[in-house]
N, C-alpha and C positions, 0 to 999 in steps of 0.2 A: 587266772591270777586269783589267789585266795586273799580277799580283802581282810579277813579276820586274823591273819597271821600276826601282824604287829599293829596294835591300835593305840590311840592316845585318848585320854579323857577330854571331852569337850566341855570345859567348865562353863563357858557362856551358855551352852545349850542346857547343861544341868541346872543352872540358875533359872533359865526360862521354864523348864519343867517344874521346878519347885514353886515358882510364882503361880503357874497355872493351877497346880494341884492344891493350892491353899483354898481355892474357891470353887473348883470344878472337879468332876470325877473322871472325865474322859479327855484324853489328848489324841487328836487325829494327826498322825505324822505322815505327810505326803510328799513324795518326790519321785522323779524317774528312777529307773534301775541304776544301781551303781553309786548312789549318793550316800550310802552308809546309814540308812535309816535304822535298820534292825540293830546294827552294831552299836550305834549311839544309844539306843534305848536300853539294850541289855547292859552296856557298860554303866549307864546311870544307875540301874537297879543293883548291880553288883557292887559298885563303889559305895553305895549307901547301905549295903547289906540288907536290902529289902528282899523278902521271899516272894517269888512270883511263879505263875503258871504260864507256860508258853503254849499257845494253841495255833495251829495252822487253820486259817479260815475255812479251808475246804473240809476240815474234819471236825468242825464245831458241833458239840452235842449239848443241846439246851438242857438236857436232864442231868448232865454231869455235875456232881457236887464239888465245888471248888472252895477250899478253905484258906488259900493264900490271900493276903491283902492286895496283891497286885496281879493283874492278868495282862499278857501281851497277846493280841490277836494279829497275826502276821498275814501278809499276802491277801488283804481284803480285796476281793474282786469287784467288778462292776455289778455283778449279780442281777442280770435281767430277769432271772427266775423269781417269781413272787414268793414261793415257799421258802427259798433261802433268805430272802429279805426279811421275812417274818421271823425266821430262826434267829438271825442276828439281832433284830430289834428286841425280841423277847429276852434274849440273853442279857443285853445291855440294861433292860428294865429290871431284871431279876437280881443281877449281881450287885452286891453292896460295897465292893471295894473300888480301887482305882484301876482304870483301864487305859492301855495304850493300843490304839488301832493303827496299824501300819499298812500303807497302800501306795501303789504306783499311780493311782488316779486321784483326781480332786474329789472333795467330799461328795459322795453320791446323793442323788435327790432324796432317797428314802431315809437318809439320816439328817436331812436339813431341818427337820422339826426339832431335833436336839439342839441345833445351833440357835433356833428361834427361842427355845426355852432356856438358853444360856447354860446348858448342861455340858457343852463340849467346846473345846478350843482347838485351833489348828496350828500346827507347826509345819511350815512349807520348806521347800528346797532352799529358798533364800537364806533361811536360818541354819541350814546345814553346810553352807559354804565355809571353807576353812578361813580363819583369820591368819594374819602374818605370824602371830605367836604360835598358833597351832601348827603352821607349816614348819616352824623352827623345831617344835617338839617332835613332829613326824620325822624330820630329818635325823634327829638325835636317836630315836628308837630304831631307825633303820641304819644306824652306824654311818650316816653321812655327816661330814664335817659341816656343822651349821654355822652360818654367818648371815648377817643382815643383808648384804648385797645379793646372796643367793636366794634368800627368802623374798627379797624385792623382785628378783628376776622371775621367780615362780609365780608370785602374786600378780605381776604385770601380765604374764602370759596367760594365766588361768582364771583370773578374777575369783579365785577360791573354789573353782568347780572341782568337786571331790575326785571323780575318776581321773581327770587330767592331772591334778596335783599328785595323786598317788603314783601314777605311772612315771611322772617326771622324777619323783623322789626315788622310785625303784630303779630307774635308769641310772641315776646318780650313784645309788648304792652298788650297782653293777660295775661302776668305774667309768661311766660315760662322762665326758667333759662338757662344760657349758660352752657350746659353740653353736653354729648355725644348724648342726645336725640333730642336736638333742631334742629340740622342740618338735622337729618332723618325726623323729622316732617315737616320742611319747604320744603324739597325735595318732600315729599309725597303731600304737598299742590300744588306744581308746577305740579307734575304728574297728580293729579286730575284735575287741571285747563286745562292741555293739553287734557286730555281725554274728559272732558265736552264740551270744546269750539272747539275742532278740531277733535280728533281721532274718537269720537262717530258719527260724522257727515259724515265721509267718508264711502264709500260703503264697503261691507264685503270683497270683493276681495282685495282691497287696504290694508285693515287692516291686512288680512292674510299674504300678501306678506311682509309687513313691519315686522311682528312678526317673520317670517321665517328668515329674513335677519338681525334681531336685533343684533346678536352677532358679526357681521362682520363690521369692520370699513370701508371697501370698497368692492365692489362686481360688477360683470358684470350682464347684463340682462340674459346671459346664465346660470349663477349660480342661479339667482333668479327663472328662469323657472324650473331648475332641482329640487330645494328644495321645491318650492311651488306648482309645477304641475299646474300652471296657464298659459294657452297658450298665452293670450294677455298681458303678464306681461310688455312688452315693452311700450305699450300704457299707462298702469297704472303708471309706473315709470316716464314716460315723463310728464304726467299730474301733478304728485306730484312735479316734478322738476320745471315745468313751473309756478305752482300756489302757491308754498311755498318756504321758504328758509331752510326747514328742510332736504331737500335732494338736492344734486347737482351732476352734471355730469362733469367729467374732460375731457381733450383733448384726453386721452387714453381710453375713454369710460368706465371708472369706476364710479360707483355711490358712493357718500359719505354721511353719516349721519352728521348733525350738532350734536356736542358732547352731549348736554343736551337732545336732542330729542332721540338719541340712548340710553342714559341712561333710559329715560322714556320707550322706546320700550322694553328694557330688563326687566325693572321692571314689565311692564304689561304682558310680556311673562311668567315670573316666577309666576305671580299671577294667570293666567288662564290655563297654560299648565301643564300637568303632567311631572314628572321627566323623564318618559320613552319617551315621545314625544320630550323633550328637547335633550335627549341623541341621539335619532334617527336622529334629525336634525343635530347635530354635526357629527354623523357618515356619513350621506349623504354628508355633506360639506367636510369631510375628503376624501371621495371617489372622489369628484369633484376636489379638489386640487391635489390629487395624479394623477388623469387622466391627469391633465394639467401641471404636472411636478413641482408643487409648494410644495415641500417636507416639508419645515418648517411649513407652515400653515396646511398641512395635518396631520403632527405629533401633532400639538397643538389641532386640532379638535379631533383626536383619543384619546389624553390625557384627554380632557374634558369629553369624554363619556366612558373612561376607557376601550378602545378596545385594550387590551394588545397584542393580536395576530397581529393586523394590525400595531401596533407600531414596534413590533419585525421584521416584514417583511420589513418595510421601513428602519430600522436600518441595517438590513442585506445588503440591497442594498447600503446603505451609507458606508459600511465597505470597499468597494473597492476604496474609495477616500482617497487621502493623507491628512494629518492634515491641510494643507494650505487651502483646500476647503471642508473638510469633516464636518465642523460645529460641531466639537466635544464639544466645549464649549456651543454652543447654544442648542445642543441636550443632554447635560449631564443629565438633569432631566429625560429625557425619558429613557436613559440607566439605570438610577438608580432605576426606578420603575419596571424593569423587574425582575421577580422571578428567582432565581439561577437555578431552574430546567429547565427553558426555555433557559437560556444562555448556560448551559452545554450541550445542544443538538446541538449547532450551532458553528462551527469553526469561522464563520464570527463574531459572537457576542463576543466570547472569545477573539478574536484578537482585536476587538474594545475596549473591556473593558481594556485590557492590555495597549493599546495605550492611552486611556482616562486617566487612573490613572497615567501613566508616564507624560502626559502633565499637570496634576494637582498636580505634585510634591508629588506623593504617590508611590514611586518605589516598596515598599513592596507588595502593592495590585496589581501593574502591574505584578510583577513576579509571584504572586499567580495565576493570570489568564493565564499567559504564561505557567506555569507548568501544569495547567488544560488542556490547548490546547495540550501540549506535550503528556500528558497521553491519551487524546482522540485519538490522532494520532496513538499511539502505539497499541491501541485496535482496530484499523481499519484494514480491509483486505487490503494488500499492492496493490492489483489490483483494488481497489474500487476508485470511484470518491471522496469519503469522505477523503480517505488517501491523494490523490493528492491535494485536496483543503487544507487540514490541513498542508501539507508540504509547500505549497506556502505561507500560512499565517505565519508559523513559520520562514521561510526564510526572509519574509518581516520584521517581528518583530526583528529578530537578527540584521538586518541592521539599522532599522529605529527607534527603541525605544530611545528616547532622553536621558534617564538616563544611558544608557549603554555606552555612549560616543563613542570614536573612537578606543579604545583598541582592537587590533586584527581585526579591521574592514577591512583592506586590504585583509587579509587572508580569512575572511568570505565572502567578495564579490567575490574573485577569486573562492572559493569553490562553492558559489551559482551559479555562471556563468556555472561552469562545470556540476552541478546537473541539471540545467535548460536545457542545451544542450543535455545531455544524456537522460533525461526523457521527453523532449519536453514540459517542463513547461514554462508558461509565467507568470511572477510575476505581481502583481497588481501595480497600479500607485504609484510612489515614488515622493518625492520632496526633493531636497537637500537644497533648500533655505527656505522652509516654507513661501514663499511670502516675505521674508525679502530681502533687497538689498545687499546680500552677499552670497558667497558660503562657504568661510572659516568660517564664523560666522553665518551660516544659520540654517538649521535643526539640524546640529551638529556643534561642534567646531573642526575645522581641523588644529588648530595651530601646533600640534605635527607633522603633515605631512609637514608643511612648512620647517622644517629642511632638508628634503630630497625631496623638491618639484620637481626639474627637473627629478630626477630618477623615482619618483612615477608617474610623468606625462607619461613617456614612458611605464611604467609597467601597469598602471591602466586605460589608456585611452580606450582601447578596451573593457575590462570587464565592466567598468562603463557605456559605451554607450550601451552595451548589456543588462545589468541588469536594468538600469534606463529607457531604451527606449527613448521616446520623451524628457524626462527630462535630458537625458545624452548628447543630441546634443549640442555641443559647450561648454559643462561644463568644460572639461579638460583644454582647452585653457584659459577660463576666470578664472578658479581657479588658474592656474599657474600665470596668469597676476596679480591677486589679491595678491598672496603670494609675488611675486617679488616687487610689489608696496609697500607693507607694510615694506619691508626692504630697500627701495630705499632712498638714502640720497642726491642724486643730481637730477637735473632736466632733465636728458637724458632719456626720456620715449619711445624711438623708439621701442625697443623690446616689451615692454608692450603694446604699441598701436597696433603693428602688431598682437599680440596674441588676443587682444580684438576684432579687426576687423574680424579675422578669426572666433572666437567664436560667435560673434554677428550675423554674416552671417548665420552660422549653426543653431543657436537658432531660428532666425527669419524664415528661409526657411524650416527647417526640425524639429524644436523642439518647445519649448514653451517660451512665453514672460517673464515668471518669471526668467528664466536664463538670458535672455537679460537684464532684469532690474538690475541684479547684476553687469553687465558690465557697464551699464549707470552710476551707482553710483561710480564705479571706475573712470570713465571719469570725473565726477564732482569733485572728489578729486584731480585728476591730474590738472584740470583747477584751482582749489583753490590754489594748490602749486605754480602755475604760476601767481597768482594774477588776474585771469580771472573769477571772480565770475559771471559776466554777461553771459559768455559762458557756465558756469556750469548750470545756470538756463535755458538757451536755450536748452541744452542737455536733461534736464528733460522734458521740454515742447514739444520737438520734439518726445520724447518717448511716451508721453501721446497721441499724434496724431496717433500713430501707433496702439493703443489699440482698440479693438472692444468692443461690448456691451455684450460679453459672460460673463456668471457667473464667469468663471475661471479668466478672465483678470480683471473683476471688483474688484476681491478680492485684487488686488495690490494697489488700490487707497489709503487706509489708510496709508500705508507705503510710498507711493509717496508723500502724503501730509506732512509726517514727514520729508522726505528728503528736500522738499521745505522749510520747517520751519528751518531746520539746515542751509540752504543756506541764508535764511533771517537773521539769527543770525550773519552770517559773513558780509553781506552787510548792516547791520544796519536797516533793514526794520522792526522796532519794531511793527508797526501797524499790519502788516501781521502776525507776531508772536502772537500778542494778539488775533487776529481773529481766528487763529488755536486753541489757548488754549481754547477759548470760544466755538467754533463751532465743532471742530473735535477731540480734544484731549480726550483720554479715562480717565474716572474717576476711579482711582485705588482703591478708597474706596467702589465702587459699585460692584466690581468683579476684580479679579487679575489673569491674564492669561499669562503664560510664553511666548506664541507665539507672544505676543504684546510687547516684550522687547525692540525692536528698538524704538517704539513709547514712551514707558516709559522713556527710556534713553534720548530721545529728550525732553520729558517733564521736566526731571531733569535740563537739560540745560536752559530751559525757566525759571524754578524756580530760578536758580542761576542768570540769567540775570535780573530778577525782584527783586532780593534780598530777596526772600521768602525761607530762608535757612532751617527753620523747616520742610517745605514741602519737600524740597530736601532730607534732612536726612531721613525722614519717608519713602519716596519712595525707596531710595537707600537701606535702611535696609531690605525692603521686597525683593528687587531684589538680594541682595548679598547672601542670603541663598541659593537661587536657583543656582546662578552662581557657588558657591563653591561646592555644592553637586553634580551638574551635570557636573563639569569640563569645564565650559564655560570660557576658558582662556581669550579670547579677551574681552568678556563682563566684566569679573572680573577686567581686567586692566582698562577699561573705568570707571567702578564704583569706583575703588580706586582713580583715578585721580579726579573724580567728588566729592568724599568724601573729598579729600585733599583741593580742591578749596573752598568747602563749609566751612569746619572747619577752614581753614586759614582766611576766611573773618569773621568768628565768633570769631576769636582770641582764638580758641580751639587748644591746643597743639597736639591733635590727628591727625592733618593734616599731620605731619611729618611721622608718622607710615604708613599711607595710601600711601603717595607719594613714600616712599622708597620701599614699597611692589610693587607698579606699576613699578618702575624703575628696580628692581630686575627681575621682570617677563619679561619685554621687552628685557632686556639685555640677558636673556637666549635664546630668540628666534630671537634676532637681529631685532626686530620690531622698526620702526621709526615713521611711520605716526600716529599710534594710540595714541602716546604721543605728537608729535610735532604739530599735528593739533589743539591743544588747544592754541598754540601761546601765546599771551599776558596774558592769564589767568593764566599761570604757570611760566612765566619768573622769577618772584621773588622767587618762590618756589625752583628753582634749587640752587640759591645762599644761601638760608637760611636753606636748608635741610642738608647741610654739607656732601652730598653724594659724594663719590670719582668721580672726573670727568677727571682724567688724563689717560683716555683710548681712543683709536681711536673711539670706538663706542659712548661713551658719548660725545666726541667733536662733532661728526656728529649729534647726537641727539639734542644737544643744539644749534648748528648752524641752523638746520632745524626749531627748535622752534622759534628762533629769527627772521628767515626769515618770518615765518607766523605772528609773532607779528608786524613786519614792514608793512606787507601787510594789516592786519586787526586789527588796534589798538583799535577798539571798541568791538571786539569779547568778549562776556560774561562780559564786563565791567559794573558794576552796575551803574545806573544812578546817585545815590548820590555821588559816587566816582568821577564821571566826574565833577560835580558841585564843589566839594571840591577841585579838582585839579586846578581849575582856581584861579588866583590871583584876588584881588579886582579890579585892573585895567582891567584885561582880562574880568572879569565878566561884568564890565561897558561897555567895548567896544563891547562885544557880544550883549548886550541890544541895543546899538547904531546901530549895524549892522541890528538887527531885526527891528529897526525903519526906516530903509531905508537910513541911513546917509552914505554919501561918506567919503573917507579917510580924505579929508581936513576939512570936517565938524566935524568929530570925533576928529581931532587934536585940533580944536578950543574949543570944548565942554570940553575936558579933559586937556587942557593946556599942550599938548605935541606935539613934532614934528611929521611930516608925516612919517618920517623914523621909529620913535618909534612906531607909530600906526601900520605900516607894520610889525614890529618885533613882536608886541603883537598878531596881526591877525595870523601870521604864527604859533605862539605857540598855539593859540586857535584851529586852524585847526588840529594841531598835537594831542592835548589833546582830541578833540572830534572825531578824526578819520574821518575828512571830507576834501574835496579838494577845496571847493569854498563857496561863500557867501550863495548861495541857500541851500546847504547842511547844512551849519552852522545854518541858520534860522530854518530849519526843526529839527535839533538836539536840538536847543533851545526850540522849542515847545515841544519835547518829554521830555525834562528835566524840563518843567514847568517854564522856565525863562520868556517866553512870552506866 
């Protein structure tokens, strides 16, 4: 395909060239083959009627006298040869005009001094991507009937990738219709172009290595050596990295394919390899990943080549991990392809299937696999290892299955401790929190225990520490602190802080950081009660500094980000809230997993803050079914309050039903914080719900709620409500403040006294929940006033 047959002027690119050449003499244009680098540069020079000299880098002559004001040096190679490097550098130093250097490689190291001296600027492939308008122009010059829907189709398919765009347009010019076939045909054109112009010209070893690595987005040279059996693979890969942009090497020594080139490599691999060879390659990759501890990638490779036995062995190893780190959701598809006859031979797999189904809200199937494990255990010789293994798994499930709640759990744990001591059993890893920032509302809901918290603390502390091992260190103290805090109506937190300090020390020195995390969250809530949202944020940031890079502790980060988002909702940092929603929040429509409930409930708060009430209702409806079926009391209270706030703002009378349910639930447990922490978002609801408030508990609850409302008057307040709350004069004065006017100037503009200005500014601060002019201006920006 001759790309120079019909070209268009790239006006955005021309403007970019003009801007650079005002201050610098050299432009380095770099992109992979087929991106139209040379065409774009020559078109720019011709359109501007600039005289230029074109030189192929292989034929550069430093003694050649060039009189044109512009020079194009094309096909600049990597040049490992020092003599050729010297030639290029000498030419660039001697020539006094403007220079375009065109290359398929990134700026080579021998030219980086020019970058440091600010003599050169770079134009990359990203700036060579076609815009939608340019696609329209390209269709026009190729006699394709141009329309915005077709341009949208091409842009959505190609993201402006030049070779792909050009082949799609040429296919349309040849009379192809926009249907399912057009995209496949154009992709094949690009693949054939790659093969003819690039792949076929490489040596056989390089081609083989790339085909072996084609299925993998990133890989190491060790992995490439193992799969390809090529001894000098490092040299081959480095050459490809140095001389193309289809392969890159990151700072962690992982090689990465450019996306479209990887797709080409996979296409060509499937074209010339047999299915047996493809499966064998996946199997060897699975072994490599397994050997290096990368279980998720090992499972995926074994899945691709249908190695069921290898999958089952890896899942058996995974069964000893608790749900917080056991990847049950990520590994679900691997469990579900295992034949029942394999699962029924393994206590570990039956245990995992029972846990998996409980986590995915299918308690019937969870109990089915629990009963199968129980039957398996009964049929084992009581002196055998299989019997011991089965007993350990059954004991674990009796305590850990989410759908079984906490009924009789204290007795079960006491009995389990006795069995383990008498039989020298050691139970597998437990997690009370499931990586959530709570013990009372973590792996299970312990609200019922809160009614007897001090008594249970003394009875259960030792059994819990024995049964849970590392995960039990500090747990009893932090759990008691959390229970006492939930019922605390004043700000005397001395006992709670003492318990937290004891528990945090034990968790950090003898236990695990996920237990410490639950204590940190209680600390943040104490700080919020005291109006110290900055100290709450500091507590979270200090905790992050304590974490290491281990897989276990990295699992905490998603919930840490959710905690930070909740704090940002209190302090009014809506930019950070929006960033979390875009970058880190889970999409409940792509997969719904109950262990992510803290993040989901955070997301509901964000929806309410943004006024996206339909999304709030949809997500809460999904969550509520799980909360009620699994006895998640604290989550259910939270959801009822969030429902009430949402319906209230929608003027839907159902808000009262949800709010009263929440009040009845907290009243039966004497919980304060899980309601009062909503502050200003629910103050109106108390008055309009007509709920009886003439009890000591309700008086305390309402007092705490109003205290939070005074501390955080912007919490969950919708932006449009804040604008509507401003009077016309206040609105005008806020605009004046944002313009930088002082009080006397505002007085003159609005024909009011300075004292009246001060009065209105005080009201503005109160309504926006800010304390000074700077914060008011920021709030005005968020509201769209300025």
